[in-house]
C-alpha positions in Angstrom: 109.2 84.4 84.2 106.6 85.5 81.3 107.5 88.3 82.2 111.3 87.7 81.9 111.6 86.3 79.1 109.3 89.3 77.5 111.5 91.4 78.6 114.7 89.7 77.2 113.2 89.7 73.6 112.7 93.1 73.9 116.0 94.2 74.8 117.5 91.6 72.0 115.4 93.8 69.5 116.4 96.9 71.4 112.6 98.3 71.7 112.5 100.5 75.0 109.7 99.8 76.9 107.6 102.7 75.5 108.5 101.4 72.0 106.8 97.8 73.1 104.0 99.5 74.7 103.2 101.2 71.9 103.9 99.1 69.3 101.4 96.6 70.9 98.8 98.9 72.0 99.3 97.7 76.2 99.8 100.4 78.5 103.3 100.9 79.3 102.8 100.8 83.2 101.3 97.5 82.6 103.6 96.0 80.7 106.6 97.0 83.3 103.7 95.5 85.9 104.9 92.2 83.9 108.1 92.6 83.4 108.8 93.1 87.0 107.1 90.0 87.6 104.1 91.9 89.6 101.6 91.1 87.4 101.8 87.2 86.4 98.9 86.3 84.5 98.4 88.8 81.6 95.9 87.7 79.6 96.7 85.9 75.8 95.1 89.3 74.4 97.9 91.4 75.6 100.6 88.2 75.4 99.1 87.5 71.7 100.0 91.4 70.9 103.7 91.5 73.0 104.7 88.7 70.8 103.8 89.8 67.4 105.3 93.0 68.1 108.5 91.2 69.0 107.9 88.5 66.4 108.0 85.9 68.1 105.1 82.7 69.0 103.6 82.8 71.6 104.7 79.9 73.0 108.2 81.1 73.8 106.6 83.7 76.4 104.6 81.3 78.0 106.6 78.2 78.0 106.5 75.6 80.9 108.7 78.0 83.4 109.6 73.8 85.0 110.9 72.8 81.8 113.4 75.9 81.9 114.2 75.3 85.5 114.9 70.6 84.4 117.0 72.3 81.4 119.0 74.6 83.8 119.6 71.4 86.3 120.1 68.7 82.6 123.0 71.6 81.7 124.6 71.8 85.0 124.7 68.0 84.9 126.3 67.6 81.8 129.4 70.5 82.4 129.9 68.7 85.5 130.4 65.1 83.7 132.9 67.5 81.1 134.5 68.4 84.0 134.6 65.1 85.3 136.3 63.5 82.3 138.5 66.0 81.7 139.9 65.6 85.2 140.5 62.2 84.6 138.5 60.5 86.7 136.3 57.2 85.4 132.4 56.8 85.9 132.8 54.3 88.5 135.8 56.7 90.5 132.5 59.6 89.8 130.1 57.6 91.9 132.7 56.6 94.3 133.1 59.9 95.6 129.4 61.1 94.8 128.4 58.3 97.5 130.9 59.1 100.1 129.7 62.7 100.1 125.8 61.6 100.4 
């Protein structure tokens, strides 16, 4: 997921792959392989160079992927709870419905 984050920040800053590679002093092919998740363990030196050009902290690139999944799941549950509430169901009714489908 490091590659996806790099790609996301790169596109937000409207940088081409070639431009980011040049500014960071990294081979374009290597950076491309990181973004495509072929190279999954780039060195910290490479990440520092890329993060510097992108203007982000290195932590933004390497944050725990599990926390990303947890955050996504948490957002889904929050959205589900809102939909249940907006539909007029009580907490007990929602629990009963969920229990029926187990």
